C-alpha positions as CSV (number, residue, x, y, z in Angstrom):
1,X,0.0,0.0,0.0
2,X,1.3,3.5,-0.8
3,X,2.1,6.0,1.9
4,X,-1.0,8.0,1.0
5,X,-3.2,4.9,1.3
6,X,-1.6,4.1,4.7
7,X,-2.3,7.8,5.8
8,X,-6.0,7.6,5.0
9,X,-6.5,4.0,6.0
10,X,-4.9,4.6,9.4
11,X,-6.9,7.8,9.9
12,X,-10.2,6.2,9.0
13,X,-9.7,3.1,11.1
14,X,-8.8,5.1,14.2
15,X,-11.8,7.4,13.8
16,X,-14.1,4.4,13.5
17,X,-12.6,3.0,16.7
18,X,-13.5,6.3,18.4
19,X,-10.0,7.6,18.9
20,X,-9.7,11.4,19.6
21,X,-9.1,13.4,16.4
22,X,-5.7,14.5,17.6
23,X,-4.6,10.8,18.1
24,X,-6.1,9.8,14.8
25,X,-4.2,12.6,12.9
26,X,-0.9,12.1,14.7
27,X,-0.9,8.3,14.5
28,X,-1.8,8.3,10.8
29,X,1.0,10.7,10.0
30,X,3.5,8.6,12.0
31,X,2.4,5.4,10.1
32,X,2.8,7.2,6.8
33,X,6.2,8.5,7.7
34,X,7.3,5.1,9.0
35,X,6.3,3.5,5.7
36,X,8.5,6.0,3.9
37,X,11.4,5.0,6.2
38,X,11.7,8.6,7.4
39,X,13.0,9.3,10.8
40,X,10.2,10.2,13.2
41,X,12.3,13.1,14.4
42,X,10.6,14.8,11.4
43,X,7.5,15.0,13.5
44,X,9.4,17.1,16.0
45,X,10.5,19.5,13.3
46,X,6.9,19.7,12.0
47,X,5.7,20.4,15.6
48,X,8.1,23.4,15.8
49,X,7.1,24.7,12.4
50,X,3.4,24.5,13.2
51,X,3.7,26.7,16.3
52,X,6.6,29.0,15.1
53,X,4.3,31.8,14.0
54,X,4.1,35.4,15.2
55,X,0.4,35.5,14.4
56,X,-0.2,32.4,16.5
57,X,1.1,34.3,19.6
58,X,-2.3,36.1,19.6
59,X,-4.0,32.8,20.5
60,X,-3.1,32.3,24.1
61,X,-3.1,36.1,24.8
62,X,-6.7,36.5,23.5
63,X,-7.8,33.4,25.5
64,X,-6.2,34.9,28.7
65,X,-7.8,38.3,28.1
66,X,-11.2,36.7,27.8
67,X,-10.7,34.6,30.9
68,X,-9.6,37.6,32.9
69,X,-12.6,39.7,31.8
70,X,-14.9,37.1,33.1
71,X,-13.3,37.0,36.5
72,X,-13.0,40.8,36.5
73,X,-16.8,41.2,36.2
74,X,-16.8,42.8,32.7
75,X,-18.9,40.1,31.1
76,X,-21.6,40.4,33.8
77,X,-21.9,44.1,33.3
78,X,-22.1,43.8,29.6
79,X,-25.0,41.3,30.0
80,X,-26.8,43.6,32.4
81,X,-26.4,46.4,29.8
82,X,-27.9,44.4,27.0
83,X,-30.8,43.2,29.2
84,X,-31.6,46.8,30.2
85,X,-32.1,47.6,26.5
86,X,-34.4,44.8,25.3
87,X,-35.3,43.0,28.5
88,X,-38.8,44.6,28.9
89,X,-40.2,43.5,25.6
90,X,-41.8,40.0,25.0
91,X,-38.9,37.6,24.4
92,X,-36.5,40.4,25.4
93,X,-34.3,38.1,27.6
94,X,-33.7,35.8,24.6
95,X,-32.8,38.8,22.4
96,X,-30.5,40.2,25.1
97,X,-28.8,36.7,25.3
98,X,-27.9,37.0,21.6
99,X,-26.7,40.6,22.0
100,X,-24.6,39.7,25.1
101,X,-22.9,37.0,23.0
102,X,-21.8,39.7,20.6
103,X,-20.1,41.6,23.3
104,X,-18.6,38.6,25.0
105,X,-17.6,37.1,21.7
106,X,-15.7,40.3,21.1
107,X,-13.8,39.6,24.3
108,X,-13.3,35.8,24.5
109,X,-13.1,34.8,20.8
110,X,-14.5,31.3,21.8
111,X,-17.9,29.8,21.2
112,X,-18.0,27.5,24.2
113,X,-16.6,30.2,26.5
114,X,-19.2,32.6,25.3
115,X,-22.0,30.1,25.9
116,X,-20.7,29.3,29.4
117,X,-20.2,32.9,30.4
118,X,-23.5,34.2,29.0
119,X,-25.5,31.0,29.7
120,X,-24.6,30.9,33.4
121,X,-26.4,34.3,33.9
122,X,-29.1,34.2,31.2
123,X,-30.4,30.7,31.2
124,X,-31.6,30.7,34.9
125,X,-33.0,34.2,34.3
126,X,-34.9,33.1,31.3
127,X,-36.3,30.0,33.1
128,X,-37.5,32.3,35.9
129,X,-39.2,34.6,33.3
130,X,-41.2,31.7,31.9
131,X,-39.1,30.3,29.1
132,X,-38.8,26.5,28.9
133,X,-35.5,25.1,29.9
134,X,-34.9,23.7,26.4
135,X,-35.6,27.1,24.7
136,X,-33.4,29.0,27.2
137,X,-30.5,26.6,26.7
138,X,-31.0,26.6,22.9
139,X,-30.9,30.4,22.8
140,X,-27.6,30.5,24.6
141,X,-26.1,27.6,22.7
142,X,-26.9,29.0,19.2
143,X,-26.0,32.6,20.1
144,X,-22.7,31.3,21.6
145,X,-21.6,30.2,18.1
146,X,-21.4,33.9,17.1
147,X,-18.4,34.1,19.5
148,X,-16.1,32.6,16.9
149,X,-17.4,34.9,14.1
150,X,-17.3,38.2,15.9
151,X,-13.7,39.4,16.1
152,X,-11.3,38.9,17.8
153,X,-11.8,35.2,17.2
154,X,-9.5,32.3,18.0
155,X,-10.6,30.2,15.0
156,X,-10.1,33.1,12.7
157,X,-6.5,33.4,14.0
158,X,-6.0,29.6,13.3
159,X,-7.5,29.9,9.8
160,X,-5.3,32.9,9.1
161,X,-2.2,31.0,10.1
162,X,-3.3,27.8,8.2
163,X,-4.4,29.7,5.0
164,X,-1.6,32.4,5.3
165,X,-4.2,35.2,5.3
166,X,-4.2,38.6,7.0
167,X,-5.6,38.3,10.5
168,X,-6.7,42.0,10.5
169,X,-8.7,41.5,7.2
170,X,-10.3,38.3,8.6
171,X,-11.3,40.2,11.8
172,X,-12.9,43.0,9.6
173,X,-14.6,40.4,7.4
174,X,-16.2,38.8,10.4
175,X,-18.0,41.9,11.7
176,X,-21.0,42.2,9.3
177,X,-21.7,38.4,9.1
178,X,-21.6,38.1,12.8
179,X,-23.9,41.0,13.3
180,X,-26.3,39.6,10.7
181,X,-26.5,36.3,12.5
182,X,-27.3,38.1,15.7
183,X,-30.0,40.2,14.0
184,X,-31.5,37.0,12.5
185,X,-31.5,35.2,15.9
186,X,-33.1,38.3,17.6
187,X,-35.8,38.5,14.9
188,X,-36.5,34.7,15.4
189,X,-36.8,35.2,19.1
190,X,-39.2,38.1,18.8
191,X,-41.4,36.1,16.4
192,X,-41.4,32.9,18.5
193,X,-42.0,34.8,21.7
194,X,-44.5,37.3,20.4
195,X,-47.3,36.0,22.6
196,X,-45.3,36.0,25.8
197,X,-46.3,38.7,28.3
198,X,-44.0,41.7,28.6
199,X,-41.7,41.8,31.6
200,X,-42.8,43.8,34.7
201,X,-39.3,43.8,36.2
202,X,-38.4,47.0,34.3
203,X,-40.8,49.6,35.8
204,X,-38.4,52.4,35.0
205,X,-36.5,51.2,31.9
206,X,-34.8,54.6,31.3
207,X,-33.4,54.6,34.8
208,X,-32.4,50.9,34.6
209,X,-30.5,51.6,31.3
210,X,-28.6,54.6,32.7
211,X,-27.5,52.6,35.7
212,X,-26.4,49.7,33.6
213,X,-24.6,52.0,31.2
214,X,-22.8,53.8,34.1
215,X,-21.7,50.5,35.6
216,X,-20.8,48.8,32.3
217,X,-19.1,51.7,30.5
218,X,-15.6,50.3,31.3
219,X,-16.7,46.9,30.1
220,X,-18.2,48.3,26.9
221,X,-14.9,50.0,26.2
222,X,-13.0,46.7,26.1
223,X,-14.0,45.6,22.6
224,X,-13.7,49.2,21.4
225,X,-10.1,49.4,22.6
226,X,-9.2,46.0,21.2
227,X,-10.9,46.3,17.8
228,X,-10.5,50.0,17.4
229,X,-6.8,49.8,17.8
230,X,-6.5,47.0,15.3
231,X,-8.7,48.6,12.6
232,X,-7.0,52.0,13.1
233,X,-3.7,50.4,12.5
234,X,-2.3,51.4,15.9
235,X,-1.2,47.8,16.7
236,X,-1.4,44.3,15.4
237,X,-3.9,41.7,16.6
238,X,-1.1,40.1,18.7
239,X,-0.3,43.5,20.3
240,X,-4.0,44.2,20.8
241,X,-4.4,41.0,22.8
242,X,-1.6,42.0,25.1
243,X,-3.1,45.5,25.5
244,X,-6.4,43.8,26.3
245,X,-4.8,42.0,29.2
246,X,-3.3,45.2,30.6
247,X,-6.7,47.0,30.2
248,X,-8.6,44.1,31.9
249,X,-6.2,43.8,34.8
250,X,-6.4,47.6,35.4
251,X,-10.2,47.7,35.2
252,X,-10.6,44.5,37.3
253,X,-8.2,45.5,40.1
254,X,-8.5,49.3,40.2
255,X,-11.9,50.2,38.8
256,X,-14.2,47.3,39.7
257,X,-11.9,45.7,42.3
258,X,-13.3,42.3,41.6
259,X,-10.2,40.7,40.0
260,X,-8.3,38.7,42.6
261,X,-5.1,36.7,42.6
262,X,-7.2,33.6,42.7
263,X,-9.1,34.8,39.6
264,X,-5.9,35.5,37.8
265,X,-4.7,32.0,38.7
266,X,-7.9,30.4,37.4
267,X,-7.6,32.5,34.2
268,X,-4.0,31.2,33.6
269,X,-5.2,27.7,34.2
270,X,-8.0,28.1,31.7
271,X,-5.6,29.6,29.2
272,X,-3.0,26.9,29.5
273,X,-5.7,24.2,29.0
274,X,-7.4,25.8,26.0
275,X,-4.1,26.8,24.3
276,X,-2.5,23.4,24.8
277,X,-5.5,21.7,23.4
278,X,-5.4,23.9,20.3
279,X,-1.7,23.6,19.7
280,X,-1.7,19.8,20.0
281,X,-4.4,19.6,17.4
282,X,-2.5,22.1,15.2
283,X,0.7,20.0,15.4
284,X,-1.0,16.7,14.4
285,X,-3.2,18.4,11.8
286,X,-0.1,20.2,10.3
287,X,1.8,16.9,10.0
288,X,-1.3,15.3,8.3
289,X,-1.6,18.4,6.0
290,X,2.1,18.2,5.1
291,X,1.8,14.7,3.9
292,X,-1.4,15.6,1.9
293,X,0.5,18.4,0.1
294,X,3.5,16.1,-0.4
295,X,1.3,13.6,-2.4
296,X,-0.6,16.4,-4.2
297,X,-3.9,15.2,-2.8
298,X,-5.5,18.6,-2.7
299,X,-4.5,19.2,-6.3
300,X,-6.1,15.9,-7.3
301,X,-9.3,16.7,-5.4
302,X,-9.4,20.1,-7.2
303,X,-9.0,18.5,-10.6
304,X,-11.6,15.8,-10.0
305,X,-14.2,18.3,-8.7
306,X,-13.6,20.8,-11.5
307,X,-13.8,17.8,-14.0
308,X,-17.4,17.2,-12.8
309,X,-18.6,20.9,-12.6
310,X,-17.1,24.3,-12.7
311,X,-20.3,26.0,-11.4
312,X,-19.2,27.9,-8.3
313,X,-22.8,27.8,-6.9
314,X,-22.9,24.0,-7.0
315,X,-19.5,23.7,-5.4
316,X,-20.4,26.2,-2.7
317,X,-23.4,24.1,-1.8
318,X,-21.2,21.0,-1.7
319,X,-18.6,22.8,0.5
320,X,-21.3,24.2,2.9
321,X,-23.0,20.8,3.2
322,X,-19.6,19.1,3.9
323,X,-18.6,21.6,6.5
324,X,-22.0,21.4,8.3
325,X,-21.8,17.6,8.3
326,X,-18.2,17.7,9.7
327,X,-19.3,20.2,12.3
328,X,-21.6,17.5,13.8
329,X,-18.7,15.1,14.4
330,X,-15.4,17.1,14.6
331,X,-14.0,19.9,16.7
332,X,-13.7,23.3,15.1
333,X,-9.9,23.5,15.1
334,X,-9.7,20.1,13.5
335,X,-12.2,21.1,10.8
336,X,-10.3,24.3,10.0
337,X,-6.9,22.6,9.8
338,X,-8.2,19.7,7.7
339,X,-10.6,21.7,5.4
340,X,-8.3,24.6,4.7
341,X,-5.6,22.8,2.7
342,X,-8.2,20.7,0.8
343,X,-11.0,23.1,0.1
344,X,-9.2,26.5,-0.1
345,X,-7.4,25.5,-3.3
346,X,-10.7,24.5,-4.9
347,X,-12.4,27.8,-4.0
348,X,-9.4,30.0,-5.1
349,X,-9.3,28.0,-8.4
350,X,-12.9,29.2,-8.9
351,X,-12.0,32.8,-8.1
352,X,-13.3,32.9,-4.6
353,X,-11.5,35.3,-2.3
354,X,-9.7,33.4,0.5
355,X,-11.0,35.8,3.1
356,X,-14.6,35.2,1.9
357,X,-14.1,31.4,2.1
358,X,-12.5,31.7,5.6
359,X,-15.6,33.6,7.0
360,X,-18.0,31.0,5.5
361,X,-15.8,28.2,7.0
362,X,-15.9,29.8,10.4
363,X,-19.7,30.5,10.2
364,X,-20.3,26.8,9.4
365,X,-18.1,25.8,12.3
366,X,-20.2,28.1,14.5
367,X,-23.3,26.1,13.5
368,X,-21.5,22.9,14.5
369,X,-21.4,24.1,18.1
370,X,-25.2,23.7,18.2
371,X,-25.7,20.4,16.3
372,X,-25.5,17.0,17.9
373,X,-23.9,14.6,18.5
374,X,-20.7,16.6,19.2
375,X,-22.1,20.2,19.6
376,X,-20.0,21.6,22.5
377,X,-22.4,24.5,23.2
378,X,-25.4,22.3,23.7
379,X,-23.5,20.1,26.2
380,X,-22.5,23.3,28.1
381,X,-26.1,24.7,28.0
382,X,-27.5,21.3,29.0
383,X,-25.4,21.2,32.1
384,X,-26.5,24.8,33.0
385,X,-30.2,24.3,32.2
386,X,-30.5,20.8,33.6
387,X,-32.3,19.5,30.5
388,X,-31.7,16.8,27.9
389,X,-29.7,17.3,24.7
390,X,-32.7,16.2,22.6
391,X,-34.8,19.0,24.2
392,X,-32.2,21.6,23.4
393,X,-31.6,20.3,19.9
394,X,-35.3,20.5,19.0
395,X,-35.6,24.1,20.2
396,X,-32.3,25.0,18.4
397,X,-33.5,24.0,15.0
398,X,-35.1,27.3,14.0
399,X,-32.0,29.2,15.1
400,X,-29.7,26.9,13.2
401,X,-31.8,27.5,10.1
402,X,-31.5,31.2,10.6
403,X,-27.7,31.0,10.8
404,X,-27.6,28.8,7.7
405,X,-29.7,31.3,5.9
406,X,-27.2,34.1,6.8
407,X,-24.4,31.9,5.6
408,X,-26.1,31.4,2.2
409,X,-26.8,35.2,2.0
410,X,-23.0,35.8,2.5
411,X,-22.2,33.2,-0.1
412,X,-24.4,34.8,-2.8
413,X,-23.5,38.4,-1.9
414,X,-19.7,38.3,-1.2
415,X,-19.6,42.1,-0.6
416,X,-21.3,41.5,2.8
417,X,-18.1,39.8,3.8
418,X,-15.5,41.7,1.8
419,X,-16.8,45.3,2.1
420,X,-14.8,46.2,5.2
421,X,-11.5,44.4,4.3
422,X,-11.4,46.2,1.0
423,X,-11.5,49.5,2.8
424,X,-8.1,48.8,4.4
425,X,-6.6,47.2,1.2
């Protein structure tokens, strides 16, 4: 059997056996290298190459900034601010959950982290307000997927490194699609909850808003400082992440006085766990990708697909269906690192902008957070709400459809994605 055959056979067998994606990728790469009589020290060299990137330095720093902001009380104040805006209307808490995910997504850059942080506060509040547990959990889980589309986003950084694309342009490209998804989710909530009674907890909404704005002003400035500095060209995404940490520590310890040494220690622990997990996947996926390129497998896939059809719409539908299917069974980082070397050449051969493809890829991964059996967000929301995965999945269906609708809109109208990046070109 050829080395390419061994690579795919080993990967397929290990996945069928239920091995973690990292183990399957790494073991398959080792088996292929061994069949070529190559020294396995090559894997160490690949490991160094995969993490030796200045852009990748932004990954642990953004994760740390998001963790610190949660312990510093910034996320709680942002959620209170969004609730004061739309909380009084029927379905307002569900809408404020979606809005809160925008703000926290602009801080954490992680879908599961966004779901956990927002869900811990909003799911119990929604249940008390009369929402079913399944609906409340579905609202948090589906909105949490926006956390990886709204910049700064950890998966966007990973795609930028894997696809050799500008992180700044990817961040700009994610703004409008992310906001469109949130608007779509908010509209769905308002429609589905139109018969619910208005809340009586906001007897003086103007006064409630002013109080929330006064307390949350420093929290609201966090994404402005991070993203404003990047888009204004004052600093790179990596430098912005470091500045975010300094800002968070200052606000948490001096202004709010809620960030303690214990909170900092927990944030560092969370950062090391999440970063280590991503880097291990990146290492094994990069080794797998290197062998794919060595045997020109992406080129063969491009030739075979273009031999069947050159209709970009048909291929887009195939790509989206593939990504949504993979999102049901694979982790986001693994999808990005596997799909990028295979699908990006196909799309660029058809004239699709790599930035455009990257945003569609990340949006599809965001849907995967809310689709079983893997769906990380629905597992997190299930634990918070105390209800079954089946209950959450049923209530999540309309919101998944809304998100897919926005993805299709961005596919057929690329300017939605590319308008802002072109402004800085």
